[in-house]
C-alpha positions in Angstrom: 53.1 -15.9 9.7 56.2 -15.3 11.9 59.7 -14.8 10.4 62.3 -17.2 11.5 59.7 -19.4 13.2 60.9 -22.9 14.3 58.7 -26.0 14.2 60.8 -27.9 16.7 58.9 -29.1 19.7 59.9 -27.1 23.1 61.5 -29.4 25.6 60.5 -28.7 29.1 62.3 -30.2 32.4 59.8 -31.7 35.1 59.3 -29.1 37.7 58.9 -31.5 40.8 61.7 -33.9 40.0 64.0 -34.6 43.2 67.5 -34.7 42.3 69.3 -38.1 42.9 72.7 -38.4 43.9 73.7 -39.3 40.5 72.2 -36.0 39.1 73.9 -34.1 41.9 77.4 -35.5 41.2 76.7 -34.6 37.5 75.6 -31.2 38.3 78.7 -30.7 40.3 81.0 -31.9 37.7 79.1 -29.5 35.1 79.2 -26.5 37.5 83.1 -26.9 38.1 85.4 -24.7 36.6 88.1 -26.1 34.8 91.6 -25.7 36.6 92.9 -22.6 35.1 96.3 -23.3 33.1 99.0 -21.0 33.8 100.0 -19.2 30.6 103.1 -16.9 30.4 102.6 -13.8 28.5 104.1 -13.5 25.2 108.0 -12.5 25.8 108.7 -9.0 24.3 109.7 -9.4 20.7 113.5 -9.6 20.3 115.0 -6.9 18.9 115.3 -8.8 15.6 111.6 -9.0 15.0 111.0 -5.5 14.9 108.6 -4.4 12.2 110.0 -2.8 9.2 113.7 -3.4 10.2 116.2 -5.2 8.1 118.3 -7.8 10.1 121.7 -9.1 9.8 121.4 -12.1 11.8 123.8 -13.5 14.3 125.2 -16.2 11.8 125.7 -13.8 9.2 129.0 -12.2 8.1 129.4 -9.3 5.7 132.5 -8.2 4.3 132.8 -5.0 2.1 130.7 -1.8 1.7 127.2 -2.3 3.4 124.7 0.5 2.3 121.2 0.6 3.6 118.1 3.1 3.1 115.8 1.3 5.7 116.1 0.9 9.3 118.6 -2.0 10.2 119.7 -4.1 13.2 123.0 -5.7 13.0 123.3 -8.8 15.3 126.0 -10.6 13.1 129.4 -9.4 11.9 130.3 -6.8 9.6 133.8 -5.7 8.2 134.4 -2.9 6.0 132.3 0.5 5.8 128.8 1.2 6.6 126.6 4.0 5.0 123.1 4.1 6.2 120.6 6.6 5.4 117.2 5.7 7.0 116.1 6.7 10.5 118.0 4.4 12.7 120.8 1.8 12.6 121.2 -0.4 15.6 124.1 -2.7 16.3 122.7 -5.3 18.5 124.3 -6.9 21.7 125.6 -9.9 19.6 126.8 -7.5 16.8 130.3 -7.1 16.1 131.6 -4.6 13.7 134.8 -3.6 12.3 133.9 -0.8 10.0 133.7 3.0 9.6 130.0 3.9 10.0 128.1 6.8 8.7 124.5 7.0 9.7 121.7 9.5 10.7 121.0 7.7 14.2 123.0 5.1 15.5 122.5 3.0 18.6 125.3 0.7 19.7 124.7 -2.5 22.1 127.6 -4.7 20.8 131.1 -4.1 19.6 132.1 -1.6 17.2 135.7 -0.8 16.0 136.1 2.0 13.8 135.3 5.6 13.2 131.6 6.7 13.5 129.7 9.6 12.2 126.1 9.9 13.3 124.4 12.9 11.6 121.8 13.4 14.2 122.7 11.2 17.3 124.8 8.4 18.6 123.7 6.4 21.6 126.2 3.9 23.2 124.3 1.4 25.6 125.6 0.0 28.7 126.4 -3.3 27.0 128.5 -1.8 24.3 132.3 -1.7 23.3 133.4 1.0 21.3 136.9 1.8 20.0 137.2 4.5 17.6 136.3 8.4 17.3 132.9 9.7 17.2 131.4 12.7 15.2 128.3 13.7 16.2 125.8 16.6 17.1 124.3 14.6 19.8 126.0 11.8 22.1 124.8 9.7 25.0 127.0 7.1 26.7 125.5 5.0 29.2 127.2 4.1 32.6 128.9 0.7 32.1 129.7 1.3 28.2 133.3 0.5 27.1 134.4 3.6 25.2 138.1 4.2 23.8 138.4 7.1 21.5 137.4 10.8 20.9 134.1 12.5 20.7 133.8 15.6 18.5 130.5 17.5 18.0 131.5 19.7 15.2 130.2 17.4 12.3 132.5 19.4 9.7 135.5 17.9 11.3 134.3 14.4 10.7 136.2 12.2 8.0 133.6 12.4 5.4 133.6 16.1 5.1 
């Protein structure tokens, strides 16, 4: 006895059958490849869809003291103060912040007005408009960025010390 043996009869096609026009057309239809449909690759995830990042969306307005201990992206409006202790705080292209900011690593792509303390670094991208004093050990200001204020690389002189 064989395992997995089937009791179905084997179907064999006739060997010497001459194809007719109908069978040639059917074969041609079956052998044609369907037209390839152009599918655009998925767009890169917007910055608001980054994994493990809290987002203040474009339609949100926060007024007061904002404190966070996780990576954050601000695309909305914030007025007051921001204390951020996680790895990175990003002010997105649509973000408008009128606040003093204290963060470990800060990336600015939008508009910020206020004093900025970056414990490790501050990156001001070409789309940014920054008005205020920056205190950080490491700074990068891209060509095309708008910046009005001072930069002090001695953190002991920052307003929080």
